[in-house]
C-alpha positions in Angstrom: 5.4 -13.2 14.8 8.5 -15.3 15.5 12.0 -14.1 15.7 12.7 -15.5 12.3 10.0 -13.3 10.6 11.9 -10.1 10.2 10.7 -8.9 6.7 9.7 -5.4 7.9 11.8 -2.5 9.1 11.4 -0.6 12.3 8.4 1.3 11.1 6.5 -1.8 10.2 7.0 -1.2 6.4 8.1 -3.8 4.0 11.8 -3.6 3.1 12.2 -1.5 0.0 9.8 1.2 1.1 11.2 4.5 2.3 10.3 5.3 5.9 7.3 7.4 5.9 6.7 6.9 2.2 3.0 7.7 1.4 1.1 4.6 0.3 2.9 2.1 2.6 0.0 0.2 4.0 -0.1 -0.4 7.8 -1.6 -3.5 9.4 -4.8 -1.6 10.2 -5.2 -0.5 6.6 -4.8 -4.0 5.3 -7.4 -5.3 7.8 -9.8 -2.6 6.9 -9.5 -3.4 3.2 -10.1 -7.1 3.8 -13.4 -6.2 5.5 -14.9 -4.7 2.4 -17.2 -1.7 3.1 -16.0 0.2 6.2 -15.6 3.6 7.8 -19.3 4.4 7.3 -19.6 3.5 3.7 -22.2 0.9 4.8 -24.6 3.8 5.4 -24.0 5.0 1.9 -24.7 1.4 0.7 -28.1 1.6 2.5 -28.8 4.9 0.6 -27.8 3.3 -2.7 -30.2 0.4 -1.9 -33.1 2.8 -1.3 -32.4 4.5 -4.6 -32.2 1.1 -6.4 -35.5 0.2 -4.9 -37.1 3.4 -6.2 -35.7 2.8 -9.7 -37.0 -0.8 -9.6 -40.4 0.4 -8.4 -40.5 2.9 -11.3 -39.6 0.1 -13.8 -42.3 -2.2 -12.4 -44.8 0.7 -12.9 -43.8 1.0 -16.5 -44.1 -2.8 -16.9 -47.6 -2.9 -15.6 -48.6 0.2 -17.7 -47.3 -1.3 -21.0 -48.1 -5.0 -20.2 -50.7 -5.3 -23.0 -48.3 -4.0 -25.6 -45.8 -6.8 -25.3 -46.1 -9.4 -28.1 -44.5 -12.0 -25.8 -44.5 -11.5 -22.1 -42.3 -14.5 -21.2 -38.9 -12.9 -21.9 -39.7 -9.7 -20.0 -41.1 -11.8 -17.1 -37.9 -13.9 -17.0 -35.9 -10.6 -17.1 -37.6 -9.2 -14.1 -37.4 -12.5 -12.2 -33.6 -12.6 -12.9 -33.3 -8.9 -11.8 -35.2 -9.4 -8.6 -33.3 -12.6 -7.9 -30.0 -10.8 -8.4 -30.9 -8.0 -6.0 -32.3 -10.4 -3.5 -29.1 -12.5 -3.6 -26.9 -9.5 -3.0 -29.1 -8.5 0.0 -28.9 -12.0 1.4 -25.2 -12.1 0.9 -24.7 -8.8 2.8 -27.0 -10.0 5.6 -25.1 -13.3 6.0 -21.6 -12.6 4.9 -21.2 -9.0 6.0 -20.5 -5.9 3.9 -18.3 -7.4 1.3 -18.7 -8.8 -2.2 -16.2 -11.5 -3.3 -15.1 -11.8 -6.9 -17.3 -14.7 -7.8 -20.4 -12.9 -6.5 -19.5 -9.7 -8.5 -19.1 -11.8 -11.6 -22.5 -13.4 -11.1 -24.0 -9.9 -10.7 -22.4 -8.8 -14.0 -23.7 -12.0 -15.8 -27.2 -11.4 -14.4 -27.2 -7.7 -15.5 -26.4 -8.5 -19.1 -28.8 -11.4 -19.0 -31.5 -9.0 -17.9 -30.7 -6.6 -20.7 -30.7 -9.4 -23.3 -34.1 -10.8 -22.2 -35.7 -7.4 -22.0 -34.4 -6.5 -25.5 -35.8 -9.8 -26.8 -39.2 -8.8 -25.4 -39.3 -5.2 -26.7 -37.2 -5.4 -29.9 -40.3 -6.1 -32.2 -41.9 -3.0 -30.9 -39.2 -0.8 -32.5 -39.0 1.6 -29.5 -36.5 0.3 -26.9 -36.1 3.5 -25.1 -39.9 3.9 -24.5 -40.6 0.3 -23.7 -37.5 -0.8 -21.8 -38.2 -1.7 -18.1 -35.9 -4.4 -16.9 -33.0 -3.1 -19.0 -33.6 0.3 -17.5 -33.2 -1.1 -14.0 -30.4 -3.6 -14.7 -27.6 -1.3 -13.5 -29.2 -1.2 -10.0 -27.1 -4.4 -9.5 -24.0 -2.1 -9.9 -25.6 0.6 -7.8 -25.8 -1.6 -4.7 -22.2 -2.7 -5.3 -20.6 0.7 -5.2 -19.6 0.4 -1.5 -18.6 -3.3 -1.8 -16.3 -3.2 -4.8 -13.5 -1.0 -6.1 -14.6 2.2 -7.8 -12.8 1.5 -11.0 -14.5 -2.0 -11.3 -18.0 -0.5 -10.9 -17.2 2.3 -13.2 -15.8 0.0 -16.0 -18.9 -2.2 -15.7 -21.2 0.8 -15.8 -19.6 2.1 -19.0 -20.0 -1.3 -20.6 -23.7 -1.3 -19.7 -24.0 2.2 -21.1 -22.4 1.1 -24.4 -24.8 -1.9 -24.7 -27.9 0.1 -23.9 -26.9 2.8 -26.3 -26.3 0.3 -29.1 -29.7 -1.3 -28.4 -31.5 2.0 -28.4 -29.8 3.2 -31.6 -30.3 -0.1 -33.4 -34.0 -0.6 -32.6 -35.5 2.9 -32.1 -36.1 5.6 -34.7 -33.8 8.7 -34.2 -36.0 11.8 -34.7 -36.2 15.1 -32.8 -39.3 13.8 -31.0 -37.6 10.6 -29.8 -34.2 12.0 -28.8 -35.4 13.2 -25.4 -36.8 9.7 -24.6 -33.5 8.1 -25.7 -31.4 10.4 -23.5 -33.8 10.0 -20.5 -33.6 6.2 -20.8 -29.7 6.1 -20.9 -29.5 8.7 -18.1 -31.8 6.9 -15.8 -30.0 3.6 -16.4 -26.5 4.9 -15.9 -26.2 8.2 -14.1 -27.3 7.0 -10.6 -24.5 4.5 -10.5 -22.0 7.1 -11.8 -23.0 9.6 -9.2 -22.9 6.9 -6.5 -19.3 6.1 -7.5 -18.3 9.7 -7.3 -19.9 10.2 -3.9 -18.3 7.1 -2.4 -14.9 8.0 -3.7 -15.1 11.5 -2.2 -16.4 10.1 1.1 -13.6 7.6 1.4 -11.0 10.3 0.5 -12.5 12.6 3.2 -12.5 9.8 5.9 -8.9 8.8 5.1 -7.8 12.4 5.3 -9.6 12.9 8.7 -8.1 9.6 10.0 -4.7 10.8 8.9 -5.2 14.1 10.7 -6.2 12.3 13.9 -3.1 10.1 13.8 -0.8 13.0 13.1 -2.4 15.0 16.0 -1.4 12.3 18.4 2.3 13.4 18.0 1.5 16.7 19.7 1.7 15.1 23.2 4.8 13.0 22.4 8.2 13.6 24.2 10.8 15.8 22.7 12.6 12.8 21.1 10.5 9.7 20.4 9.9 6.9 18.0 7.3 7.2 15.4 3.6 6.2 15.5 4.2 3.1 13.4 7.4 2.2 15.2 5.6 1.5 18.5 3.8 -1.5 17.0 7.0 -2.7 15.3 8.9 -2.3 18.6 6.4 -4.5 20.4 6.9 -7.2 17.7 10.6 -7.0 18.0 10.4 -7.2 21.8 8.3 -10.4 21.4 10.8 -11.8 18.9 13.7 -11.2 21.4 11.7 -12.8 24.2 11.0 -15.9 22.1 14.7 -16.1 21.1 15.9 -15.8 24.7 13.3 -18.3 25.9 14.4 -20.8 23.3 17.9 -20.6 24.6 16.9 -20.8 28.2 14.7 -23.9 27.7 17.2 -25.7 25.6 15.3 -25.6 22.3 18.3 -23.8 20.9 21.8 -24.8 21.9 24.8 -22.6 22.3 26.7 -21.6 20.3 23.9 -20.7 17.8 23.9 -22.0 14.3 25.0 -19.5 11.6 21.5 -18.9 10.3 20.1 -18.4 13.8 23.0 -16.1 14.8 22.4 -14.0 11.7 18.7 -13.6 12.7 19.7 -12.7 16.2 22.1 -10.1 14.9 19.4 -8.6 12.7 17.1 -8.4 15.6 19.7 -6.6 17.7 20.3 -4.2 14.8 16.6 -3.3 14.6 16.4 -2.7 18.3 19.5 -0.5 18.2 17.9 1.5 15.4 14.9 2.2 17.6 17.2 3.5 20.4 19.0 5.8 17.9 15.8 7.1 16.4 14.4 7.9 19.8 17.3 10.2 20.5 17.4 12.3 17.3 13.9 12.5 15.7 11.3 14.9 17.0 7.5 14.7 17.1 7.3 17.0 14.1 9.6 14.8 12.0 7.3 11.8 12.6 4.2 13.8 12.1 5.3 14.8 8.6 7.0 11.7 7.4 4.3 9.3 8.6 1.4 11.3 7.2 -0.2 10.5 3.9 -1.1 14.1 3.4 1.9 16.0 4.8 4.5 13.5 3.5 3.8 14.5 -0.1 3.9 18.3 0.3 5.9 19.3 3.4 9.6 19.2 4.0 11.3 19.9 7.3 14.6 21.4 8.1 15.4 21.2 11.9 19.0 20.3 12.3 19.1 21.1 16.0 15.9 19.3 16.8 14.4 22.5 18.2 10.8 21.4 17.4 10.9 19.3 20.5 11.1 22.4 22.7 7.7 23.7 21.7 4.9 23.2 24.3 1.7 21.4 23.5 -0.2 24.6 22.5 2.6 25.7 20.2 2.8 22.2 18.6 -0.9 22.1 18.0 -0.8 25.5 16.4 2.2 24.7 14.1 0.8 21.4 13.0 -2.7 22.8 12.4 -1.2 25.7 10.3 0.8 23.4 8.2 -2.1 21.0 7.7 -4.5 23.8 6.7 -2.0 25.2 4.2 -1.6 21.8 2.6 -5.1 20.5 2.7 -6.8 23.7 1.6 -5.4 23.7 -1.9 -6.8 23.9 -5.4 -5.7 22.2 -8.5 -2.2 23.6 -8.4 0.5 21.6 -6.5 1.3 23.0 -3.0 4.5 22.7 -1.1 5.5 23.9 2.4 9.0 24.2 3.7 9.2 24.3 7.5 12.6 25.6 8.8 13.2 25.7 12.5 16.2 27.5 13.9 19.0 28.0 14.4 18.3 29.9 17.6 19.4 33.5 17.2 22.6 34.3 19.2 22.0 38.1 18.7 18.5 38.0 20.3 18.2 40.2 23.4 18.6 38.4 26.7 15.3 37.6 28.4 14.7 37.6 32.2 11.9 35.1 32.1 14.1 32.1 31.3 12.8 31.7 27.8 14.6 31.7 24.4 13.3 32.6 21.0 13.3 30.0 18.3 12.8 31.2 14.7 10.3 29.2 12.6 9.9 29.9 8.9 7.1 28.6 6.7 7.8 29.0 3.0 5.1 28.0 0.6 4.7 27.6 -3.1 1.3 27.6 -4.9 -0.5 29.4 -2.0 -1.3 33.1 -2.6 -2.0 35.1 0.6 -5.6 35.8 -0.3 -6.4 32.1 -0.3 -5.2 31.4 3.2 -8.0 30.5 5.6 -8.4 32.8 8.7 -8.1 29.6 10.8 -4.6 29.3 9.5 -3.6 32.7 10.9 -5.2 31.8 14.2 -3.2 28.6 14.4 0.0 30.4 13.6 -0.7 32.9 16.4 -0.6 30.0 18.9 3.0 29.4 17.9 4.2 33.0 18.5 4.4 36.5 17.1 4.6 36.3 13.3 5.1 38.4 10.2 4.1 37.5 6.7 5.3 38.5 3.2 4.6 37.6 -0.4 7.2 36.6 -2.9 6.5 35.3 -6.4 2.7 35.0 -5.6 3.5 32.7 -2.7 3.4 33.1 1.1 6.3 33.3 3.6 5.6 33.5 7.3 8.3 34.2 9.9 7.4 33.2 13.5 9.2 34.1 16.7 8.5 31.2 19.0 9.3 31.6 22.7 10.2 28.3 24.4 11.6 27.3 27.8 15.4 27.4 27.9 16.6 23.8 27.6 19.6 24.7 29.7 17.3 25.4 32.7 15.4 22.2 32.4 
């Protein structure tokens, strides 16, 4: 990045995004998305491939069993050759290009799927029982099944629904609808569509779980931060700004830029200086807990912090870990109702009795909405106990916890 490329703020977020706003993609997130399947979803893709192979083997067994009943075996043979070629092409692409599927390849897969269905319908339509005789059309959606970790879930889901509509139309238009044939019809549609639908749900839940755990790991890194520090994302941005400043100074020193600077270059230098000053200011007034909440995808949506005196920075590492774990458990262990947590720290009580061990008491209040006491996990109480002595109460079916946290007197440090 050169000193002229200053399109991001001090947190590495594009201008127009609020600092810590959930959904602001970092560089690591953009790189991960560009790589296609990642974070372990490749193993789910192997499992989907195994299931697809079992479905194809079942379809081939039906084909061999009913081979003599086909009036013309050429269309069904072409359908199976196209299906196997499609699956083989996807496998070769994954082996050579990595775990991704570009748009053109996904489009070819969709064309091949509907081509397989059309050829199979041509072969079995004269028999008048598509649900009982369909083989290649039954296995056509395996092309979508092996794509669930390589494409967006909504794309695979939309394509699967279209396949379901086409198969349902073909079954209803060519097969007799009687109490005896309804189970066969439902079985045909279910085997053709449900594996892909279940795969989409599993992959979505897995990705959501991994993203939440990664967010938890990143937030946990703030526990060991100094009392006042820049945020997790600001460190990378600070390094880029430092490089930009070095390039600017080097250009002046080597004569590539003459003094006085041109108006446009002077404006860029002023912007660079402003960004650096913002970092210095942020490092003097924002605590580790502020960054943990505002830069977290999970906590940023549901947790608000009130710490006007920046007392959170006085907590030791064990107390920080307990407070952060308690807030995380309260937010993540939620049902369908929205949950909010208000964290209020201080002000330090002036009427508190004097202590002889050089410590002071900092009051911490956790006020929640949408969290009844009987739904709080025992691990939450254990985490709160690490912070200090606490009392809890219930108001309007929500939980309120008052914590007396003992910290080292900053005047003695």
